[in-house]
Each structure stands twice: as structure tokens, then as C-alpha cells.
C-alpha positions, 0 to 999 in steps of 0.5 A: 603318550604313543610309544614309537619304536623302530625296529629292522625287518624280516622276511615275514613283513614282505607282504607289510612291505609291499602294502607301503610301497602300494600306499607309497605309490599310490600317495605319490600318483605313481601306483601304475609303476609297482611291479613289485611282488612279495616274493621278489622282495622276500629275495632282495631284501632277506636273501644272501646278499640283501640289496637294502636295509628296511626298517618297520616304525610302530606306534603302539605295536601296529606298523604304521610307516617304513624306511628302506635305504641302501649303501653308495659312494661317494668319490668327492668325499672319498666316503660311503653314503646311505640313499634313502628310497623311501620313506612313508607314514601311514596318513592317520599316523602323520604329524605324531614323530614317526617319520622324524623317528625313521629317517633319525634312525637312518641318520644314525647309521650313517653317522655310525657307519662313517657316511659322508652323506645321506640322500634321497630325492622327493616330488617337487609338487609334495610340498609337505613332504619338502617342508618336513625335510627343511626342518630337519635340515636337508638342502635341496640339490637344485643344481641336479636333475635325476637321470633314469633309464628303464625297460626296453632303453635299459635293455638297448643301452645294456647290449654290447657293442657290434 
């Protein structure tokens, strides 16, 4: 039986986290969008004001996956929440319980912190992930559409009014 261990990431894991991010992006057919660097991850995840928390999932001492999440807030329930930005397990390690262990760890954090929600997004074509999440009790939010502003559009939107 394989030993699964979930641990908090450390600054020295920045290269590993970047590798996981790139592997996830490749799986999602979005590698061309990755501009993250090891230095940026190190600064933003392990600096004086971390933007997110990261877990490393190991099987028999070998890093095989990660979860990255951060706090948000729901005005509807007047409670903090957790948004799971990334959950990834390397293909060779899938089906061994690591993804479930990572998600359960994040859910436990949400419960212990008094959160009202744990939310994440998943690509609509990713049937294996959708089945996995539904089996764990997740409910798709069919009435909601994710909106995003990036790059030049974000800069224009952020400009002060004349």
C-alpha cells in the first residue's frame, strides 16, 4: 500500500510548483498562456504577504501533485470561503487517492476556518475531473459563467477616469 502525505509547500518548492503548473496547463491545452516564473511564484507564495497557500501531495515520498488555494468572501452567507485555483495529480499517480486526499485537506481547512464555501472551476470538457468532483459531492453552478479581464483590457479598465 502506498503512503500518501500532504504537506505545506516551502519556498524551496517553487521550481516544483512551476513544473506542476506547466504540466496542468499542458493537460488543459493552455500551456501557451503560462507566463509564471519560479521567482514570481517564490515572491507571491512565500513572501511577506502570501497570495495563496500551496500543498504538495506525495506518494511514497515522491511529489506527485499539488493544490493551490486562497481565501475569498461570500457576502450572501457573510462568511469567508476558499477558492481552489489548481488541483493537479501527475497522470502516472492518478487513481491512487492523492487527488481526493488533497481536496479533503483543503475542505478540512475550510471547515476549520469557518468557511461557508469551497469553490473551484473546471473546464467543461474535462469529464474525468467532473466525474471525480461529483462523486465527492460537488455541485456544478450551471447558472454562472466565469468572466475574466486580462492584459490590455485590464489596463484600460483600471485607468482613472479623465
